[in-house]
N, C-alpha and C positions, 0 to 999 in steps of 0.2 A: 836243569832238573824242576825248577819250577812250573815248568810248561807241562809236565806230567802231573804234578801234584793235584790239580782239582780235579780231574778225571779220573785217577785212580783213587782218590778220596771219595767219591761218589760212587765208584764201583764196590769198593770193599764195604761201604757202609750197608750196600745192599747184598752182598756175596753170601754173609751167614745165613740170611734168610731165606735166600735162594736155595741154597744147597739143604739147608733143613727141609724146605717145603718138597723139593724134587727127591728126598730120600723117602718122605711119606708117600709120595706119587709111586714111586718105583716099588715100594713095600705093597702097596693097594694092588698094583697091576698083577706083582708076582702071586700074590693072595688070589686073586680072580681067577689067574692063569691054573693054579693048583686046585681050584674050587671046581672050575668048570671041565677039564681034562686030565687033574692029576698029574701034569707035567711042570717042567720048567719053562720059564716065559720063551726061550730062545725055542723051544721044540712046538710049543703052543702055537706061536706066530706063523711056523712052517706050516703045522697040522691045517691051522686057520684058513691059511691062504690056499691050502690044497683043495680043502672039504668044505669051505663056506661055511664055516660052524657058526651057530647064532649069535655070535657076539658084535659087538660094534665094531668090526676090524678097522674100518679107517680112523674112528676115534683111539682106538689102541695103537696103532702104527704113528698117529700124530703124537701121543703122549711118549713113545717110545723114541721119534725122533727128537723130541724137546729134550728128553733125557740125555741122549746120544750129545747134543750140542752142549747142555750144561756140563757134562763130564768133559769135553773138549774144553771150556772155560776153565774148570777145577785145574786141567793138567796144564795149562798156561798159568794160572796163579800159582800153583806148585813149583813150577821152574823157574818162575821170577822170585818166589820166597827163596828157592835155593841159591838162586845168584846173588841175592841179599847177603845170605848167611855167608856164603863162602868166599863171595868177592868183593865184599865192600870193605874196605880198610877200617881197621882199629875196633868198630862197633858192630860187626855183620851178625855174630850171634845174637846180641842184645837186641837189636834192631828185628831179626827173626823172631826172638820169643815175645816181643811186645806185638809184632804184626799176627803172631799166631793167638797170641791171648786175645786181642782185640776182635778179629774176625774170622777163626778158623776152628774155634771149639764146637762141641756138639751142643752146648748150651751157652746162652749169652751170660756174660760176664760184666760187672760195672768196672770203668775205669778204676774205681778204689780198689776193688778185689784183685785186678791184675797189678795194681802198684804195690799193694801188700805183698801178694806173690812172688815178684820179681824183686822185692826189696829195694824198689826207687823210691825217690821222692817224687812229689807233684812235678815240681819244674822239671825233672830230669825226665820223669816218664812221657810228658807231654812234648817235650823237645825231642826225645828220641823217637817216639811217634809220629812226628811231623817228619823227620829225618827219614824214618824208614818209610814212610809212604813215598817220598820223592824219589828213592831210591828202587822201590818196588815199582812204580810208575815208568821210571827210567828202564829197568831191565825188562818189564812187562812189555814194553813196547819193542825191546829187542828179540824176544822169545817167540 
C-alpha cells in the first residue's frame, strides 16, 4: 500500500481546493445562463448551440467539460472513501472521518481542529491519517 501513498496524498492535498474552486465556477456559469436567457444551464447550452447566442460558447463548453471531469474525479474519490469506511478492518469509520475532515469539507480546517472534533491525540490522528491515505490510495486505484 505504500506504493499508493505518495500519489494519493498529493491528490488529496489539492482535492479540496479543486472542488471549492469548481463549485464557484459552476455557480458563476449557472448565474450567467440565468442572466442571459433566464433558463438553467442545460437548456441554455442547447439554446445557444441552436441559435448561436452571443455568449462565448466555446469557452462555456470548455468550462462545462472541465466540471464534468471534476465530478468524475469526485465520484472516484467518494467511492474510494466508501470502500475505506466499510471494507477496512478495525478502523474504517475512523479513517473515513479523518479523511473527510482533512479533505472533503466545504471549508478548510486545521489538523488541530479536526483532532479536537474527533477526540484524538496528535499521535493517533497522524498515524490514522497516514494509514487512511494508504487505504484510500489502494481503493482509489481499484475504483
